C-alpha positions, 0 to 999 in steps of 0.5 A: 628682522634684527633690530639696532638698539637705537632703533628699537628705543622708537618701537614702543610706540608700535605696541602701544595700542596692545599694552597700554599706555600706562606701561611706556613713558610719555611720548610726542606720538602718545596720539596713536594711543588715543586717536579714533583709527578708520578701518576698512573692508577689503572687498577681495576677501572680507579682510578688515584693514586699519589706516589713518590720514591726516587729510593734509594739503599736498601730494599723498604718501603712503606709508608701508611698514616692514614685518613685525611692526606696524603703522606706528613706526612712521609716526614714532620715528619723525617720517610723517613730521618730516615729509608730511611738512608739504605732503598729505600722509597716510599709514595703514597697517598691513594684513598679519600687523597691527590692528589688521587682519590676522589670518593663520593662512598662508594663502592670505598673505600672497601679494595680490591679496596684500596690494588689494588692501592698499587699492581698498584704502585708496578707493576708500579715500577717493585717492587716484595715485600716490607715493609710496614709501615702504620699509622691508616688506612694505617695500616689497609690497609697493613694488608689486603695486608699481609692477601690476598697477602703475597708474596708481603710484606717483613715486615708489621709495624703497627702504630696505627693501628687494625684488626676492627672498632667499631661501634661508635669508629670514632665518639669517635675520631671526636664528635657525628654527624660528618658523618652526617656534612660530608655528607652535604659536610660541611667541616668547621662543620666538623672542628668546631664540633671538637672544642666544648673542645677548639680551634684547632691550625691553622695548624691542623684546616687547614689539615682537611680544605684540605679535600673533605668532601663527599670523607671522609665520603665515606671512614668512612662510609666504614671503619665502614662497610667494611673493618674489618678482622675476627679472623680466617682471622688474624691467618692465616698472617705469615708475620713478624709484628710489632705492635705499639700502644700508651697506651691511644689508646683505644679500640685499644690497647686492640685490638692489645693485640688480634692481638699479640696473633693471629698473628703467627709472631708478636711483640707489642711495648706499646707507654706510654701515647700516643693517637691514634692522637699522635701515630707517634711523637716523633719519636725517640721511634718509629724508634728505635722499627722499627730498632730493629725489622728489625735487629732481622729478619735479625739476 
């Protein structure tokens, strides 16, 4: 995925666990470096899944990050602070990312297995239902949870999400041949391949280099072949859903128009001028839209 320069300045928090605090400037979210992070073992396939939970009062929110990122973006960008003022906040590293299991097998990134990780975390925490706030991969994962286990979802917030990945779409976000580069285990080639139009800033470069290239390759192959949802199934999802999508995030902007017409209880909010990579930042319009959506649900 491509990131805006402003957004990328906040990504360091997603890689400090790998590289150590001495390599970055002090941050108000430095707690991510030293906190004890719980881990559960998903009994479905034995994968270790890392998460954190603030244990606060209020309805719980489960934050699900995008590909090549980690749970830390939500704290780094300020989402947990803003939405956690009156909610319990839980963040998890999706499989293949952050500290969670990084299988190199495409079969380990089916949506059934990714969703089972969420269910394992909820079961461990004794939670029956949560709000889902997901970006990109996380949004698509939340959509699958809402489709197959609606009893576990209070509401679904999809940021830069979609019901399908079209052929070649990920290559357009990165560069042609990106998947072959990752399959060779060449994370430096994956990073430099995105610099044909200019150097990535240091924060973005560091964030990408923190990933396991073979795990990313397996994930992206699965995303293009194993994770789409049919429109007929989309029409059966009755969970209250908010779609937040950048007007320059194509083809997803058009796909979100299809989703808002197809989902029985959905609202779409366009984010003017935003691309896929700039969906999350600045956060103020996003937070306002989410709060308005939740207020309407309670009215």
